[in-house]
C-alpha angles and dihedrals in degrees: 000000000000118000086222089078092057094043092050090055091049090050092054092049095051120095108251095235092045092050092048093045092049094053089046091053090054089054102254113148091022137084113269092218095238114160099249130121095245134023133170122224092212120220125283124180118250123255088255091058091051089065088072110089094213090052093052090048095053095041089053091067097036108272125114090033130081118213131176124235091250093051091054093044091050091050094051090051090065093069093056093040103063092265095304121138115214132199106239119235132187097188115062097187146345127230126203128209091273091056092250108155122219113193118217110221128194117249131204093040108171141159107242102172133026122268088244093055092046091051092049093053091042091056091049090053091049090050089051088060094044098045111002143056092311096062090114091070096060115125122173113246097030134088105226131178135169149120136249120229135192124190134171118241115258109220133160092358095308143077111257130199094265125098148217115207122194147174121200123180148106143266126210121199137169096277108016146024126214135191109211133186130191125188123183113197117211096344112210099208108040134347092216110110091213088067100038117023098027097063090049091051090052092047091053090055091049091052091049090051094045091053092045096246087127131019130208116259091229 
């Protein structure tokens, strides 16, 4: 019943160059451009490696590739942003001693998938919250979509029997939209994201609402 089975089959069917190009368009294997002092590019297999069926299958569900938290968050934002990939920024503006304001604008803004494709994936993520593993994030008055994830920890050149659980998605309110990611490293209670990352994701939305950063649609 795992979605990994479906994704593995999709990965095998994809043309190697198309698969590689698609991941590259979403920013995997490249710097996100976030304004921090240090950022990793992650690790993405070469085009040559994508010619191997088994490699395409495992990369399709997240193994055999190393992505940073920001790369994943940036990719999820595309589905709730009409297919447009944004360069993430922490600082919105700078102000000098004379109170002159210098706005910091994102660069490299580009549409990487069609609006139709973005809407299709967005609806799938919403359905995951309504009926699937993300049901624990549901809050009346908000449009919420996302997907759980579970990965084994890669340590000393091998995958060990420890886990990282995650939930990445978005929330749309009356006045604002947010893309949110939660990763729980080596959870002590359960490695299922529905029991670890999902409750945290929901709590973040409640805090945003309580402090009026996002208002309910109705």
